[in-house]
N, C-alpha and C positions, 0 to 999 in steps of 0.2 A: 412105312410101318415102323414104329419105334421098336426097339430091341432093348431088352434088360439083360445085362451080362449074365452069363450062365452061372458064374461064381456068386451071384448075388442072391440072398435068400428071398428077395422080393418075388421072383418067379413062383417059388413054392407057395408063398403067402397068397398071391393072386390066384393061383390054381386052386387053392383051398377056401377061396371066397372072402378073403380079407378085402376091405374096401380099397379101390384104387385111389391113390393120392393125386395123380396127375392124369391129364388127357392120354398121355402115352401109356401109362399103366391101364387105363380103361380100355383103350385099343388092344393092348396085349391080352388082357383078360378075356375079352370078348372074342378075340380071334382064336385064342387057345381053345376056349370053350366050344366054339363053333367047329373048329377042326377036330376035336375029339369026342363030341357028343352028337346026338341026333339033332341036326340043325332045324329040322322041321317042327320040333316040339320044345325048342329052348326059349321061346318068347318070354315066358315068365321069369326064368333065371336071368335072362339079359336085362329084363326091366328091373330085377333086383339089384344087379350091378350098377345100373344107372341111377336108381334110387339112392343107393349108398353113396355113389360119388357126388350127387347133387346135395345130399345132406338135408337137414330140416330147414334151412333157410338159403334156398338157392339164390344165386345172384347172376349178373350178367355174364361174368367170366366163367361160371360153371356151366350155364346153359350154353354158351358159345363153345367151350371146350368139349362138352357132352356131344353136341351136334357135329362138330368137326371130327371127334373120334369115331363116331358111328358111321358118318359118310365115308371117311378115309378106310375104315375097317371094311365096309361094304365093297368098296373099290378093290381092296386088296384080296378080299375073298374072291370076287369075280375073276381077279387076275390069276390067283394062285391055286385055288381049290375047286375041284369039280362038283361043288355043292349046288350051285345055282339058287342059293338061298340068301343071296345078299339082300333081297327084297324085305326080309324080316327086319333088318336094321333100318332100312329107309322107312318102313311103316312105324317103327318105334319113334324115329325122329319126328315124323308127321303127327304121331299121337301127342306130342308135347307142344304143337303149334298154339293151341288155345291157352294153355298155361303160360307160355313164353308171351303171347300177346297181352295177356292180362297183366303180367309183370311189367312189360313195356308200357302199357297204358297207365299203371300205377306211378312209374318213374316219370312219365311226361307230366303227370299232374304234380308231383313232388319237385321236379327239377326244371320244368319247362321243356317245350319241344324244340326241335332243331329249327333254327331261325333261317 
């Protein structure tokens, strides 16, 4: 679980919905939100955090960072919080499977496949 120093203003900005700049910030933002909000109804808000993080032109690194942040966050929620709602995050990861597959197919055409 990435931690942002308590004397850093990034915590407050992330809590107020400012876009996460790194996978660690995305993880922190989602964990904080799920810890303090109704986890059962937060799918649209988390999707919003993810969309902000990916930006308008997602690339491999952003997709990979997003996937890793959500999976690690789900595992940390399972470990530390009595929410039993980590499935929400795994469902969001899976909802991007088609989009990521299309991106991968495009890059195979542009750059060639693994030999």
